[in-house]
C-alpha positions, 0 to 999 in steps of 0.5 A: 429584396436585396437588402434582405439578401444582404442581411440573411447572408451576414447572419449565415456569416455570423453564425459560421464566425461563432461556429469557427470560434466555438470549435476553436475553443474546443480544440484549446481546450479539450476534455480530459480524461483519467485513463490510468491502468495497472498492470498487477502481478506476482513473482514465483514463491509467493505464499499463500497469504501473499497471494491473498493479499494481491487478490485483495488489492486486486478486488479494490482496483477495478482497473486492474488487470491482473497477470501471470506470475513472472518467471525472473526475478532478474529481468525486471524490464520484461514488466515494461513489455507486458504492461505496453501489451496490456495497455496499461501505463502503471504497473505493481510488482510483487516479488517474493523472496525466500518464501518470506519477505515480499517486496513491492514496484510501484512503477510509472511504465515504460519511462518511471520513476518506479519506488520499491518497498517492502511489505511487512504486517500483512492481514487480509480481509479473509483473516481481520474479520473486519465487520465493515463491508463496500461494493465491490468495484466502487471507487475510492476516496484517497487519504493520504497524511500531511507529512505527504508534502513535506519532502519531495520523496513523499511527495513522488510517491504521494503521485504515483499512489494517487494515480494507480490506486485512484479508480478513473470514472467510467473504468472496466467494472467500476461502479458509479459509487463512492463508498470507502476510504483509503488512508496513506499514514507516514508513521516512522517513515513508513507507509501505513494502508489502511481501508475504511468503509463510509457508514451513513447511518449507524443501525446502533444509533437508530435503535437506540434513538427510537427506543428513547423516543418511545420512552419519552413519549415519541419526543424527537431526540435530536442528539441520538438522530444527530449522531445517528447521520454523522458518516463514520468509518469502519475498517474492512482490511487489507492491512500492510505496511510499506517500508520504501527501500529506494526510489529509481528515477528508470522505470524498474531501474536507472539512476537513485533519487532516494536511497532510506538510510533507514532500512536495514535488509530481513537478510541482515537483521536474521544474520544478526539474530544468529550471531547474537544466538551464536555469542550467546552459546560462544559465553557459555562455553567460555564460562564452562572452561573457565570454570574448569580451569579455576576448578583445576587451580583450586584442587588441593595438592597430594603432599608427602606427610599428608594424611593418605601418605601417612596412614596408607 
């Protein structure tokens, strides 16, 4: 009886050791969960097109929380407090200037880094009238250009966009489906934003396959079926081009990590356009003045023996 008791006690001890080892492994390797949340808000003075763009981006990001407009454009440190109040660790702030220029701040709150972009060539979903459509709240596939891995500032921007536009699994208002692709491409040192729907079956190709089957005596047309099975990308919208301005070490400020030397502010561009128009007007006035002086110089003078004086 004692031997049976000893064997049972040994088995219990082994079971406890295995359970303790499993608990230690569970503590050592916890499950990593994506808990990214994005605070999205505009500034005062946004136009209707800018507002529609922000609404389209909000519909693509079910893990984003939209807040009311920010009154102050100089005290951007308030955005860190707003993000903390809304339990967000990312922030997208759209700043409008002069009701025609739009800037986008992308920041990792509260410690940074952050980046400032100028938003150009804005086209909303309603404006484009694309044929593509996707489920609202579905998770996207993020596609980045190969040039994002060539320079350090592009790599930093890629990591920030991955955490902001990538919808976490099980996020609020999200659906467990992946049916669209968000593409980020670098062309002329600018980021081109595009959104595409993944279409797995093309109705036109399947209809052509059926017609060919009927014409060929119900024979299987492998080529048409193969084309129909291949997934295709149909653009949905919205569109925009992000021109990088600066990358900061902190959140909405701090030391400058990268500054774009090719960037020209829209105020400088408008000043150059007005200056060119002023130069054209000055050239035209100078031409008129030179023509007037030349005409006065070549004007015939009245002599004492002229016909008008002799036969007066």
